[in-house]
Residue, then its C-alpha position, 0 to 999 in steps of 0.5 A: x079503112x078506105x078501099x080504093x078500087x073496091x069492086x067487086x067488093x071482096x076486100x071491102x067484105x074482108x076489111x069490114x069483118x076485120x074492123x068489126x061492127x063499130x069500125x067503118x070501111x069506106x069503099x069507092x069504085x067506078x063500077x057499082x058494088x052489088x052488096x055491102x056490109x053494114x059497116x061500109x059506105x060505098x061510093x060509085x065514082x072516080x077517086x080522082x074526081x074532087x067531089x068523090x074525094x070530098x065525100x070519102x075525105x068526110x069520113x076520114x082520116x083513115x088508119x088504113x088505105x087499101x087499093x086493089x085498083x087496076x087500070x083497064x088493060x090494053x095488052x101493051x105491057x109498058x102502057x099497062x104498067x105505067x097506068x098501074x104506077x099512076x094509080x099507086x102514085x095517086x094512092x100514095x098522094x092521097x095519104x097526105x090528106x086521108x091517112x092518119x099518122x101511123x097509118x098503113x097503105x097497101x096498093x097493087x101495082x103491075x111490075x114493070x120497073x116503076x115499082x122500085x121508084x115508088x118503093x123508095x118513096x114508100x120508104x121515105x114516107x113510111x117507117x117500113x116500105x116493101x114489095x110483097x107478092x102473095x103466094x096466091x098470085x100466079x107465078x106468071x102474073x105481074x101483079x105485086x103489092x107495095x106496102x107502107x107501114x107506119x105513115x110519117x106524114x112528113 
């Protein structure tokens, strides 16, 4: 499992418990993580940088790619949603080299209009693509998740 934008580490902890002692979680974030499970490898760096991508690719391909990454917000909703969509697009792009055929992608995105275009691309590249807003999210929050199940690698 690959966790992009992993700090502070709650998804890495949860994922490590799900893959079990013989599984592996690879996590990467710009910010260092103070703790890591035994079955996790943590990189501090930018998952846009070639050397970081090479490091995380060396442990793949992955069955699941998770991105809870969010841009540093500016207060300008249009700019913030565009930056969020760019992170989601990059995660989708990484599936081509990082995700196993039949794998899954879950990525956070700020709602602002671009999520519909990305949803179309998810549905093209995965057998199932959908938007999901967890009940735990506040009603006023504009965060939602794009989910792609069963990657077609085509």
